[in-house]
C-alpha positions as CSV (number, residue, x, y, z in Angstrom):
1,M,95.7,11.5,76.2
2,S,98.6,9.4,75.2
3,G,99.9,7.9,72.0
4,Y,100.1,9.5,68.6
5,I,97.8,11.9,66.8
6,E,97.9,12.0,63.0
7,M,98.1,15.6,62.0
8,P,97.1,16.5,58.4
9,D,100.1,17.5,56.4
10,W,98.6,20.7,55.1
11,L,97.8,21.9,58.6
12,V,101.4,21.6,59.8
13,D,102.4,24.4,57.4
14,A,99.2,26.4,57.7
15,V,99.2,27.3,61.5
16,G,101.5,28.1,64.3
17,P,102.7,25.8,67.2
18,R,99.9,26.7,69.6
19,A,97.3,25.9,67.0
20,H,99.0,22.5,66.5
21,H,98.6,21.7,70.2
22,V,94.9,22.7,70.1
23,A,94.3,20.7,66.9
24,A,96.1,17.7,68.4
25,G,93.8,18.0,71.5
26,L,90.7,18.1,69.4
27,L,91.8,15.2,67.1
28,G,92.6,13.1,70.2
29,L,89.2,13.9,71.8
30,A,87.4,13.1,68.6
31,A,89.1,9.7,68.4
32,G,88.5,9.3,64.7
33,A,85.2,11.1,64.5
34,N,84.7,14.4,62.8
35,E,83.2,16.3,65.7
36,V,83.8,16.7,69.4
37,E,82.0,18.6,72.1
38,V,84.4,20.2,74.7
39,A,84.5,23.2,77.0
40,R,87.3,25.7,76.6
41,P,88.8,25.1,80.0
42,K,89.2,21.4,79.2
43,L,90.7,22.2,75.8
44,A,93.1,24.6,77.5
45,E,94.2,21.9,80.0
46,L,94.8,19.4,77.1
47,A,96.8,22.0,75.1
48,R,98.6,23.2,78.2
49,C,97.8,26.9,77.6
50,S,95.4,29.6,78.8
51,P,91.8,30.0,77.6
52,R,92.9,33.2,75.8
53,T,95.5,31.3,73.8
54,I,92.8,28.7,73.1
55,D,90.6,31.5,71.6
56,A,93.5,32.7,69.3
57,A,94.4,29.1,68.2
58,L,90.7,28.2,67.5
59,A,90.4,31.4,65.4
60,E,93.5,30.4,63.5
61,L,92.2,26.9,62.9
62,E,88.8,28.2,61.8
63,A,90.4,30.7,59.4
64,V,92.3,28.0,57.6
65,G,89.2,25.7,57.4
66,F,90.3,23.0,59.8
67,L,87.3,23.4,62.1
68,S,83.9,25.1,62.5
69,R,82.4,26.0,65.8
70,H,78.8,25.5,66.9
71,H,77.5,26.8,70.2
72,T,75.4,24.4,72.3
73,R,72.9,25.1,75.1
74,A,73.5,23.9,78.7
75,V,71.7,20.7,79.7
76,D,69.3,22.6,81.9
77,G,68.5,25.0,79.0
78,N,70.0,28.0,80.8
79,G,73.1,29.6,79.2
80,R,75.6,28.1,76.9
81,G,77.0,24.6,77.0
82,P,80.4,23.5,75.6
83,N,81.1,24.2,72.0
84,L,80.7,21.6,69.3
85,Y,83.7,21.5,67.0
86,R,83.3,20.0,63.6
87,L,86.7,19.0,62.3
88,H,87.6,19.1,58.6
89,P,91.1,17.5,58.4
90,D,90.6,16.6,54.7
91,R,89.7,20.1,53.6
92,V,92.9,21.6,52.1
93,P,92.6,25.3,51.8
94,S,94.3,27.6,49.4
95,L,97.0,28.9,51.7
96,H,98.4,32.4,51.5
97,P,101.5,33.6,53.4
98,E,99.4,36.2,55.2
99,T,97.2,33.5,56.8
100,R,100.2,32.2,58.7
101,S,100.9,33.8,62.1
């Protein structure tokens, strides 16, 4: 992924730096769409962090309303597939200081 990603202004103040990296990765993968399907290891690679950090960042992004997660099934129907992330960059939440980590 190269170039620039437009980050919503409200998100810059709403979440910490790791969540910024994850949001940028998701926005880059979505390429202007409002949803992207990606596995956690790939997202960790893009954000240059561990899968545990991805989990914390996704929880933070979900808590402020930037995204919602939807589980998918594996192509063969056995087990889980990659998550589908629906992005809500235009949804400006009511921010409270305690939501910032």
